[in-house]
N, C-alpha and C positions, 0 to 999 in steps of 0.2 A: 261227182258233180255232173249234173245233166248238161248235155251239149245243146247249144242254141240252134234251132232250125232256121228261124227267120230273124233278120236284123233290119229294122226300119225306124224312121223318126218322122212323126207328124208334128211339125212346129206349131200348127194352129191349135193343137190340143195339149201342148206341153206344160201349160200352167205357169209359164215363165214370162208372160207378157207384162206383168206389173213393173218390171224393170226395163221396159222398152224392147225393141226387136232383138231376137237372139241371133247372134252371128255364128256361134259354134256350140254344138252339143255333143257330149261324149256318151256313147251308149253304155249303160251301167254294167253289162255282162261282157266278159272277155273269153269265156270258154266256147270257142267256135270249132268247126270241123270242116273238112273239105267238101261237105255236102250242104253247108249253111247257105241259105239264100239271102243275098243282100239286095234290099229294095231301096233305090235312090229316086226320090221324087223330082219333078221339074223344079228348076232353080235351086237344086241342091248339088253338092259334091261330097262324096265319101272318101275319107283318107284313113288308111290303116297303118298302125305302128306296132311293131313287135320287137322286143329285146333292144329298144332304143333306135331301131332302124325303120326307115320308111318301107312298108311292105307293098303298098300299091295305092292308086287313086282311081276312083270310079265316078263316071258321070251318071246322068239320069237313065234309069232302066232297072232291069232285074238281072242280077249277076250271081253265079255260083262260085264260092270261094275255094276253088280247087287249085291244084298245082299249075294248071295251064294259065289261069288268070294271075296266079301269084307264084311265079317261078322261084322266088326267094325262099319259099317254104322248104324246098328240098335241102338247101344249104343250112338253113336255120334249125330245122327239126329232123332232117333226114327222112322225110315222108316218102313212101313209095308212090308210084303212079297208080291212080284208081283207088276205089274203096273209100270208106268213111274213116278218116284219120283226124284225131283231135289236135288242136293247137290253140295257143293263146295270143290274142291281139286286141289292141284298143281300136275301136271304130269311132271316128269323129265325123259328124255331119256338119258341113259348112253351108250356111244360108247365103245364096248368091243374089237374093232379091235386094234391090237398092232401097234402104230406108232413108227418106228425106226429112224425117221429123226428129232428129237428134238435137236436143237443146244444148246451147253453150252460153256461158256468160263470163265476164271478166270481174275481177275484184275492183275496188275503187281505185281510180287513178287521177292525179292532179293535172289540170290543163289550164294554161294561160289563155283565158277566153278574150278574143279581141274586142268583143262587144262590151263586156262588163269591165275590161281591163283589170282583171283579178284572177287569182288562182281558184279554179272551180273543180270540186270533186265530181267525177262523172263515172258512169258504168255503161257498158255495152252488152247487149244480149242478142242472140240470133239462133239460127238453126243451120245444120249441115247434113249432108248425105254421103254415105260411104258404100262402096261395093267391093267385096272380096275379089281381088284379081288373081292373086297367087295364094291358093289355099295352104300349100305346104309351108311357105314362108310365114304366113299369118299364124298358123298353129305353132310352129317352132318358136317364134319370137314372142308371142303374146299369151297363149293359153297355158302352157306349162302343165302344172299338176291340177289346175282347176277343172271342174266338171262342166263348165259352160262359160260363155262370155256374152253379155248383153250390151246393148248400146249405152245404157247408163253407166255400166261398169267400165266400159271403154273410155267414156268421157271423164270419169273420175280418175282413171289410171293416167290419163294424159293431161290432167287439169293444169299442172304447173307449166308444162311445155306450151300448151295452147294459150294459157294466160299471158305468158311472156311474149309470144309471137304476135298475138292479136293486139296487145297493148302497143307494142313497138310500131306496127304498121299503122294503126289507127291514129296515134299521136303524131307520127311523122307526116301522114297525109293531111291531117287537119291543120297542123302548123304551117305546112308548105302552102296550103290553099287559103290560109287565114279564115277558116270557117268558124263561126260562132255557134254556141249552143242553140240560139234561136233559129238558125237556118240549116242545122245539120241534117234534118230530114230530107232535104233536097239532094243530098250527096250519098244516100245510103247505097244506091246501086253501084256507083264507081268504087266506093269503099269496099263493097262485097267482092267486086272483081279483083281488087288489089289483094285482099286477104286470101282469096282462093288461089291466086297465082303464087303467093308466098307459102302456102300449105301443101301444094301438090307433091313436091319432092319428099316432104316429111312423111306423108301417108304412104307413098309408094314404097318407102323403105320397109314398111310393115305389111306389104302385100295388099294394100288397099288402092282403089282408084277413087279420088275425091270427085263425086258427081255434082256437088253443089255446096256453096258456102255463102250464107246470107246474114247480113246485119239487119235486124228488125227494128232496133231502136237504140239511141244513145241519149241518155238523160242525166240530169243532175242527181247524184247519189243521195236519196232521201234518208238513208240510214246513217249517213255521216253527219256529225254535229254541225260542221261548217256548211254542208249541203242543205240542212234544214233551215239555217239562217238565210241562205241565199234564196231558197224557194219562198220563204216568208216575205223577203224583201221584194221579190218579183211580184208576188200576189198583191202586196200593198201598193206597189207602183201601178199595177194594172187597175186596181180599184180607184186610185186617185185620178187616173186619166179618164176612166169611164164616168166617175162621179163628178169630175170637174172641180176638185179642190186640191190645194197644195199640201206639201208635207207639214208646213208650219200650222196650217189650219187643222190638219188631222191630229197633231199633237195637242193643240189647244182643246179640241173636242174631248180627247182622252182625259186631260187634266180636269176639265169642267165636269165630265161625267163622274169622275172619282169624287170630286167635291160634292156633287149632288147626292151621290150614294152615301157619303158620310153624313150629310145633313138629314137625308130621308131615313137612314137607318138609325139615327140617334147616336152614332158613334163619334161624329166629329165635334159635337158640342159647339162652343164658341169659335174654336179654331176653324172648323169646317164652314161655319157661317161666314166668318171673315174672309176665307179663301173664295167662297162663292161670290160674296159682295165685291171683293177686289177684282174678280175676273169679269163678272157680268154687269155689275152696277156702276154707280158713279158716273152716269152720263156717257157710258161707253169708253171711259178712260182706262179701264183695267186691261189685263193682258189679253183676254178674249176679245174685248171690244177693239183693241188696237189691231188684232189680226183679221177680224171679220168685217170691220167697218173702215171705209176710206177716211183719211185724215181731212181736216177742214179745208186744206188747200187742194185736195184731189190727189195727193201723193200718198201711197200706202205707207204705213208705219213699219214696213218689213225691211227697210234699209235700202230703198232705191236711191241711186245717186242723182238727186235733183235738188232744186232750190225751192224752199217754201216761200210763202208770201212775206215772211220776215227777212228773207235773204239768207237764212242760215243753210248751210250745205249739210245734207244728211249723209251718214257714212255709206260708202258704196257696198254693194253685195256682189256675190258671184252668180252669173247667169250662164245658161247654156245656149250656144249659138244655134239658131233655128236652121242653119245651113249645114254646118259641119259637126254639130253636137259637142264641140269642145268648150271648155270653160274660159271665161274672161270677165274682168270687173265691169260692173254696170256704169262706171264712170267713163268708159270708152264709147264713142259714137259708132265705132266699127269693130267687128270681131278681129282680135289680134292674131288669129290663126289663118282665116280665109278672106278677111276684108269685107265680109257681108255687113250691110248697114244694120245697126241696132234699132229694132222696132219694138220698144217696150210696151207692155200692157199698162194702161193707165191705172189699173187697180193693184197689180202685184209686181210689176216690173219685169216679168218674164219676157224673153225675146220671142217674137212671133214672125211668121212669114208675112211678107208685105201684103198678100192677098188673104190673110187669115180672117175668118168671120168671127171666131171666138178664141179667146186665150187658151193655149194648150195646158196651162197650169191651173188657173182659177175659173175658167169658163166665162169670163166677162165678155160681153158682146163688143166686137170691134167694128161692127158695120156702121154705126152712127157716129163713131169717134171722129173728131176733127183735129186738124193740126193748127198750132198757133201760127198766124201769118207772119209773126216777127221772128221767132226762133225755131219754128218747125216742130215743137214738142207735140207728141200725140196726146190729145186732151180727152178727159172723160166726157161722155155725152151730157149736154146741158151746161157745160162750163161757161162762165162769163169772164173769168180772169185766168190768164196763164200762170200757173204756179212757179214757172221758172223765171220769166222776165216781167211778171206782174203787169201785163198789158191786157186791156179790155179786148175780148175776142167774141163776145156774144151781143145779141140785140138788146139785152137788159142793162148795158152799161150806162152810166150817167155822167153828164158834164161836171167837171170838178168846180166850175165857176157858178153856173146857174142851176145845176141839178137836172137839166132836161135829159130825156131819154135819147140815147145814141144808137144808131143802127150799126150793124157789123160793117166795117170798112170805112166808116166816117172819119175823115181826117180833121174836120172842123165842126164845131157845134152848130146846128142849123138855127138856133135861137139867138145866141150871143156872139157867135163867130170865133170863139176861143179855140185855139188849136188843141186837138186831143192829145193828151200826154201819152 
């Protein structure tokens, strides 16, 4: 077997880059001699093992592998001083360059989101960088009988340990700070610092120095079935806010669209036609008409707790407070959680800020809305009668005795003198 004269490794031409940066590479030949030249490039370190023992370590430069550089050769092989004497040794080249582009990710984890008040499946991804600090410890603990070790192989090897540590730190930090998914991007830097601090000792034990550890994103897990439902719900909510329509109206649109499709496609027959007539026809008395049109008294037919012109009380609905976002019944004049006054939309009943220009749910303009001078109810624009107390509130009201027109605020009829009811 021919002896090797020169041993070197060019990591830029090794053909191993598809698996990420190479941390360690074992030279394929082991038949060396005391005249073999070992060439170690910058940012590399060479480590020699023979018969299970560390033979020697070499930094950057050109070295002759003789008994002066490797005193252990005499005891291992009984080699004389001088001359060309063969021996066998594994030569490992360790890359000391810091790779900062090693990807990591967690598996799905459940998090009690404070914004949505529900368990949300999330995943975190990021990057980290390692530098070999102790080449001997690194090779003994990690490489073993393998011929190389790349960044991707290193991440796969420690996937379980990294997954457990990152999940524990991430969830603990997010729960302690009450961070929701919608605002998590603002906390990626402190999260990264916490994770790096927790991983330093772990990598030092394997001969590495952790140069950087970064969280690039934490998002709802779209591959999880529950995560898909949550993302769909968020998308629909955003569309409703931008489009200015409520959830009830969107469902009515879907039902009507299905009925139209049945009739247009000839699949619904009489049933489809009846469905469409019941929702859209009949003078607006159908399901669609009741959701999209205001009731004759100006009170929406969606269940707002107010009185109609006949004095009948409509069933209350649940509204979200414009101040604290918590739920309470529309029969209350104030939020039962924070005490904020209830400012209902005259169209859909949703609570709005006192200075709101449009309803947050249905988009109804609130600029020209007036309040009843008697009971204070927020009235639709152009109302002449308050639907709660049945009092005249506009300039188009008439005297109940002579029928003369009354102006807003008139206490007595200007024609017959009768007191306004």
